[in-house]
C-alpha positions as CSV (number, residue, x, y, z in Angstrom):
1,M,-81.0,63.1,-106.5
2,A,-78.9,60.3,-105.2
3,E,-77.5,60.5,-101.7
4,S,-73.8,61.3,-101.3
5,V,-71.6,58.2,-101.3
6,Q,-70.5,57.2,-97.8
7,T,-66.7,57.2,-97.1
8,D,-67.1,54.6,-94.3
9,P,-68.8,51.4,-95.5
10,C,-71.1,51.3,-92.4
11,P,-70.2,53.9,-89.7
12,G,-72.9,52.9,-87.3
13,A,-72.2,49.1,-87.2
14,P,-69.7,47.4,-84.8
15,N,-66.6,46.1,-86.6
16,D,-67.1,42.5,-85.2
17,D,-70.6,42.5,-86.8
18,L,-69.2,43.6,-90.1
19,A,-66.6,40.9,-89.9
20,Y,-69.2,38.3,-89.1
21,Q,-71.3,39.4,-92.1
22,D,-68.3,39.0,-94.5
23,A,-67.4,35.6,-93.0
24,I,-70.9,34.0,-93.0
25,L,-71.5,35.2,-96.6
26,Q,-68.7,32.9,-97.7
27,G,-70.6,30.0,-96.0
28,V,-74.1,30.5,-97.3
29,S,-73.4,31.5,-101.0
30,R,-70.7,30.7,-103.4
31,T,-72.0,32.9,-106.1
32,F,-72.7,36.1,-104.1
33,A,-69.5,35.6,-102.1
34,L,-67.9,36.2,-105.5
35,T,-70.0,39.0,-106.8
36,I,-70.7,41.2,-103.8
37,P,-67.1,42.1,-103.1
38,R,-67.0,43.7,-106.6
39,L,-69.1,46.5,-105.2
40,R,-67.5,49.5,-103.5
41,P,-67.5,49.4,-99.7
42,D,-70.6,51.4,-98.9
43,L,-72.7,49.5,-101.4
44,R,-71.0,46.2,-100.6
45,T,-72.1,46.3,-97.0
46,V,-75.7,47.1,-97.7
47,V,-76.1,44.5,-100.5
48,G,-74.3,41.9,-98.4
49,N,-76.6,42.6,-95.5
50,A,-79.6,42.5,-97.9
51,Y,-78.6,39.1,-99.1
52,L,-78.3,37.7,-95.6
53,L,-81.8,39.0,-94.8
54,C,-83.1,37.3,-97.9
55,R,-81.3,34.1,-96.9
56,I,-82.9,34.0,-93.5
57,A,-86.3,34.4,-95.1
58,D,-85.4,31.6,-97.6
59,T,-84.2,29.4,-94.7
60,I,-87.6,29.6,-93.1
61,E,-89.3,28.8,-96.3
62,D,-87.0,25.9,-97.2
63,S,-87.0,24.2,-93.7
64,D,-88.3,20.6,-93.7
65,A,-88.6,20.7,-89.9
66,L,-91.1,23.6,-89.7
67,G,-94.8,23.2,-90.3
68,V,-96.8,25.6,-92.5
69,D,-98.2,27.6,-89.6
70,E,-94.7,27.8,-88.0
71,K,-93.2,29.1,-91.2
72,L,-95.9,31.8,-91.6
73,R,-95.5,32.8,-88.0
74,Y,-91.7,33.0,-88.2
75,G,-92.0,34.9,-91.5
76,D,-94.2,37.5,-90.0
77,E,-92.0,37.8,-86.9
78,F,-88.9,38.3,-89.1
79,V,-90.6,41.2,-90.9
80,A,-91.2,42.8,-87.5
81,V,-87.5,42.2,-86.6
82,V,-86.3,43.9,-89.7
83,A,-88.7,46.8,-89.1
84,G,-87.4,47.2,-85.6
85,D,-90.7,46.1,-84.0
86,A,-89.5,42.9,-82.4
87,P,-86.2,41.8,-80.8
88,P,-83.9,39.9,-83.1
89,G,-82.0,37.9,-80.4
90,P,-84.9,35.7,-79.1
91,F,-86.2,35.3,-82.7
92,G,-82.9,34.0,-83.9
93,E,-82.4,31.6,-81.0
94,R,-85.9,30.1,-81.2
95,L,-85.7,29.7,-85.0
96,A,-82.2,28.2,-85.0
97,A,-83.3,25.6,-82.4
98,G,-86.2,24.6,-84.6
99,L,-84.1,24.2,-87.8
100,T,-83.4,20.5,-87.6
101,G,-83.3,18.2,-90.6
102,G,-81.8,19.5,-93.9
103,T,-80.9,23.0,-92.9
104,L,-77.2,23.7,-93.5
105,D,-75.0,24.4,-90.5
106,A,-74.0,27.8,-92.0
107,E,-77.7,28.7,-92.4
108,R,-78.4,27.7,-88.8
109,D,-75.4,29.8,-87.7
110,L,-76.7,32.8,-89.7
111,V,-80.2,32.5,-88.1
112,R,-78.7,32.2,-84.6
113,N,-76.8,35.4,-85.2
114,T,-79.8,37.4,-86.6
115,A,-79.1,40.1,-84.0
116,R,-75.7,40.8,-85.5
117,V,-77.1,41.1,-89.0
118,I,-80.0,43.3,-87.8
119,R,-77.6,45.7,-86.0
120,I,-76.0,46.4,-89.3
121,T,-79.4,46.7,-91.0
122,H,-80.5,49.3,-88.5
123,S,-77.3,51.4,-89.0
124,F,-78.2,52.1,-92.6
125,T,-79.9,55.3,-94.0
126,P,-83.7,55.4,-93.9
127,A,-83.9,54.9,-97.7
128,D,-81.7,51.8,-97.6
129,R,-83.6,50.3,-94.7
130,A,-86.9,51.0,-96.4
131,A,-85.7,49.1,-99.5
132,L,-84.6,46.1,-97.5
133,L,-87.7,46.0,-95.4
134,R,-90.0,46.1,-98.4
135,C,-88.1,43.2,-100.0
136,V,-88.3,41.0,-96.9
137,R,-92.0,41.8,-96.5
138,V,-92.8,40.9,-100.1
139,M,-90.8,37.7,-99.8
140,S,-92.7,36.8,-96.6
141,E,-96.0,37.4,-98.4
142,G,-94.9,35.1,-101.2
143,M,-94.1,32.4,-98.6
144,E,-97.8,32.4,-97.7
145,R,-98.9,32.2,-101.3
146,F,-96.5,29.6,-102.5
147,Q,-96.2,27.0,-99.7
148,E,-94.1,24.2,-101.1
149,G,-96.5,21.4,-100.1
150,Q,-99.1,22.8,-102.6
151,F,-96.9,22.4,-105.6
152,A,-95.7,18.9,-105.8
153,H,-96.9,18.7,-109.5
154,G,-95.9,22.1,-110.8
155,L,-97.5,25.5,-111.2
156,R,-100.4,26.3,-113.4
157,D,-98.9,28.3,-116.2
158,Q,-96.2,30.9,-117.1
159,R,-98.1,33.7,-115.3
160,H,-98.2,31.6,-112.2
161,L,-94.4,31.0,-112.5
162,D,-93.9,34.8,-113.1
163,E,-95.8,35.5,-109.8
164,Y,-93.6,33.0,-107.9
165,C,-90.4,34.4,-109.4
166,Y,-91.4,37.9,-108.5
167,H,-91.9,37.1,-104.8
168,V,-88.5,35.3,-104.5
169,A,-86.3,37.1,-107.1
170,G,-88.1,40.0,-109.0
171,V,-88.5,41.9,-105.7
172,V,-84.8,41.4,-105.1
173,G,-84.1,43.1,-108.5
174,E,-86.3,46.0,-107.4
175,M,-84.4,46.3,-104.1
176,L,-81.0,46.2,-105.8
177,T,-82.1,48.9,-108.2
178,E,-83.2,51.2,-105.3
179,L,-79.8,50.6,-103.6
180,F,-77.8,51.2,-106.8
181,C,-79.7,54.4,-107.5
182,A,-79.3,55.6,-103.9
183,H,-75.5,55.1,-103.9
184,S,-74.7,56.0,-107.5
185,P,-75.6,59.4,-109.0
186,G,-75.0,58.0,-112.5
187,A,-77.4,55.1,-111.9
188,A,-79.9,57.5,-110.3
189,E,-80.1,59.4,-113.6
190,R,-81.3,56.2,-115.3
191,C,-83.4,54.9,-112.4
192,E,-86.8,54.8,-114.2
193,A,-85.3,52.8,-117.1
194,L,-83.6,50.4,-114.6
195,R,-86.9,50.0,-112.8
196,G,-88.5,48.9,-116.0
197,L,-86.1,46.0,-116.4
198,C,-85.1,45.0,-112.9
199,V,-87.8,42.3,-112.4
200,C,-86.7,40.6,-115.6
201,F,-83.1,40.6,-114.2
202,G,-84.3,38.8,-111.1
203,Q,-86.6,36.4,-113.0
204,G,-83.9,35.4,-115.5
205,L,-81.6,34.3,-112.7
206,Q,-84.4,32.6,-110.7
207,M,-85.7,30.6,-113.7
208,T,-82.1,29.5,-114.4
209,N,-82.0,28.1,-110.9
210,I,-85.4,26.5,-111.2
211,L,-84.4,24.6,-114.3
212,K,-81.0,23.6,-112.9
213,D,-82.6,22.4,-109.6
214,I,-85.5,20.4,-111.0
215,W,-84.3,17.2,-109.5
216,D,-83.2,18.6,-106.1
217,D,-86.6,20.2,-105.8
218,K,-88.2,16.9,-106.9
219,A,-86.5,15.1,-104.0
220,R,-88.2,17.6,-101.6
221,N,-91.6,16.9,-103.4
222,V,-91.6,20.3,-105.0
223,C,-91.9,21.4,-108.6
224,W,-91.8,25.0,-109.8
225,L,-92.2,24.2,-113.5
226,P,-95.4,25.4,-115.2
227,Q,-97.7,22.6,-116.3
228,Q,-98.8,24.6,-119.3
229,A,-95.3,24.4,-120.9
230,F,-95.6,20.7,-121.2
231,E,-99.2,20.3,-122.2
232,P,-98.6,20.8,-126.0
233,Y,-96.2,17.7,-125.9
234,G,-98.6,15.6,-123.9
235,F,-96.6,15.4,-120.8
236,D,-98.1,15.7,-117.3
237,L,-95.7,16.9,-114.5
238,K,-97.5,14.4,-112.1
239,D,-95.6,11.7,-114.0
240,L,-92.2,13.3,-113.8
241,S,-89.5,11.0,-112.5
242,A,-85.9,10.0,-113.2
243,A,-87.3,7.1,-115.1
244,N,-89.9,9.3,-117.0
245,H,-88.4,12.5,-118.4
246,G,-88.1,11.6,-122.1
247,E,-88.6,13.6,-125.3
248,A,-92.0,15.1,-124.4
249,F,-90.7,16.5,-121.1
250,Q,-87.4,17.7,-122.6
251,R,-89.2,19.7,-125.4
252,G,-91.2,21.6,-122.7
253,L,-88.0,22.1,-120.7
254,L,-86.3,23.6,-123.8
255,D,-89.2,25.9,-124.3
256,L,-88.6,27.2,-120.7
257,V,-84.9,27.6,-121.6
258,G,-86.1,29.9,-124.4
259,V,-88.2,32.0,-122.0
260,T,-85.3,32.2,-119.6
261,R,-83.0,33.4,-122.3
262,R,-85.4,36.3,-123.1
263,H,-85.3,37.4,-119.5
264,L,-81.6,37.3,-119.5
265,E,-81.5,39.4,-122.6
266,N,-83.5,42.0,-120.7
267,A,-81.0,41.5,-117.8
268,L,-78.2,42.4,-120.2
269,A,-80.1,45.5,-121.2
270,Y,-80.5,46.4,-117.5
271,T,-76.8,46.0,-116.9
272,L,-75.8,48.1,-119.9
273,L,-77.8,51.0,-118.4
274,I,-75.4,51.0,-115.4
275,P,-72.9,53.8,-116.1
276,K,-69.5,52.5,-117.3
277,S,-67.9,54.4,-114.4
278,E,-69.7,52.1,-112.0
279,R,-67.4,49.1,-112.8
280,G,-68.2,47.3,-109.6
281,I,-72.0,47.3,-110.1
282,R,-71.6,46.2,-113.7
283,E,-69.3,43.3,-112.8
284,F,-71.7,42.3,-110.0
285,C,-74.5,42.0,-112.6
286,L,-72.4,40.6,-115.4
287,W,-70.9,37.8,-113.4
288,A,-74.3,36.5,-112.3
289,L,-75.6,37.0,-115.9
290,G,-72.7,35.2,-117.5
291,M,-72.9,32.2,-115.2
292,A,-76.7,31.9,-115.9
293,V,-76.2,31.9,-119.6
294,L,-73.5,29.2,-119.4
295,T,-75.8,27.1,-117.2
296,L,-78.6,27.4,-119.8
297,R,-76.1,26.1,-122.4
298,K,-75.4,23.0,-120.3
299,I,-79.1,22.4,-119.9
300,R,-79.7,22.8,-123.6
301,R,-76.9,20.3,-124.4
302,N,-78.1,17.8,-121.9
303,P,-81.9,18.1,-121.4
304,A,-82.0,14.5,-120.1
305,F,-79.9,15.4,-117.0
306,T,-81.1,13.9,-113.7
307,S,-79.0,15.9,-111.2
308,G,-78.1,19.6,-110.7
309,A,-74.4,18.5,-110.7
310,D,-74.9,17.4,-114.4
311,V,-75.4,21.0,-115.5
312,K,-73.3,22.8,-112.9
313,I,-70.8,25.0,-114.6
314,S,-67.1,24.4,-113.9
315,R,-64.7,26.7,-112.0
316,R,-63.0,27.1,-115.4
317,S,-66.2,28.5,-116.8
318,V,-66.6,30.9,-113.8
319,R,-63.0,32.1,-114.4
320,A,-63.8,32.7,-118.1
321,V,-66.8,34.8,-117.2
322,I,-64.7,36.9,-114.8
323,L,-61.9,37.4,-117.3
324,A,-64.4,38.3,-120.1
325,T,-66.1,40.9,-118.0
326,K,-62.8,42.4,-116.8
327,L,-61.6,42.7,-120.4
328,F,-64.8,43.9,-122.0
329,G,-67.0,45.2,-119.1
330,S,-66.7,48.8,-120.2
331,S,-67.8,48.2,-123.8
332,N,-71.5,47.8,-124.4
333,T,-70.9,46.7,-127.9
334,A,-68.5,44.0,-126.9
335,L,-70.8,42.7,-124.2
336,R,-73.7,42.4,-126.6
337,V,-71.5,40.4,-128.9
338,L,-70.3,38.2,-126.1
339,F,-73.9,37.5,-125.0
340,R,-74.9,36.6,-128.6
341,I,-71.9,34.2,-128.8
342,A,-72.6,32.6,-125.4
343,A,-76.4,32.3,-126.2
344,T,-75.7,30.6,-129.6
345,G,-77.9,27.6,-129.9
346,L,-80.3,28.5,-127.1
347,P,-84.0,28.6,-128.0
348,R,-85.6,32.0,-127.9
349,A,-89.2,32.3,-126.8
350,A,-91.7,35.1,-126.7
351,L,-92.3,36.7,-123.3
């Protein structure tokens, strides 16, 4: 049975820490700064905190100033911090001082204020804390398995990509599902079905980002595309460049768009399992899903793009997603129709 819903969003956390969490979220994520406020207060605070924990883990992994051994050491220490086995203040100060280079100022500020974030984390219920800790631990394990320097020329195959997506996004889908079920009695009644689809939800969003960010990743000498997808067309990812991404590469890319579409179809099925009474949770999921589908449309129309800006959806498109979900978010039939319309023309591959 689900826990009773809290009337106070986070009764054990200082108000200034909660204010900092809301403010820094605006600085480190445009998308989640939009979607998280759709959740009711008790769930909004936990999910916002979970996102910041994941962002700290991502900042460690993405740093171009830290060596492999440093990243692994900081990743392990961060798991201990979240678990309550290591002090957050010294960790945050040391890590922030080492994040030179390409780390964003907002990310460095977030890391420096790790203690504030963790005070909120440690005010949650044991069930919520366990879900957050497991997610951070799995992400940290993935950091060890998928060190960026090893993958300048792509992953092996789709299964290898699935493993990567699980460690960085599928586990987030699992965590969100546990939080939804802990805070919503209606979601708890469908928890097993939600658990069966939540990894696809995370993977669909992550694969969309991977396809959109091909060239940003390439600039960091990283490629998360699976070589196997391009072999039938005679293209080797070792040869990928802005001057060499012609028809053979684009055909493989569109195949991956088809795989991503199938994951997003499962993400829609996941969202439709959320009770209609939980409008905030449904909108949280639908906004992210809608923006992902529109991004895939832009990639399909322009597979020769050479910058993420070329396939970034407009603010007008974001507003259209928000309006559509507000108008039709309580009708599963209407949402299925909207998805089919939005996905018109996208390839559809087998999973």
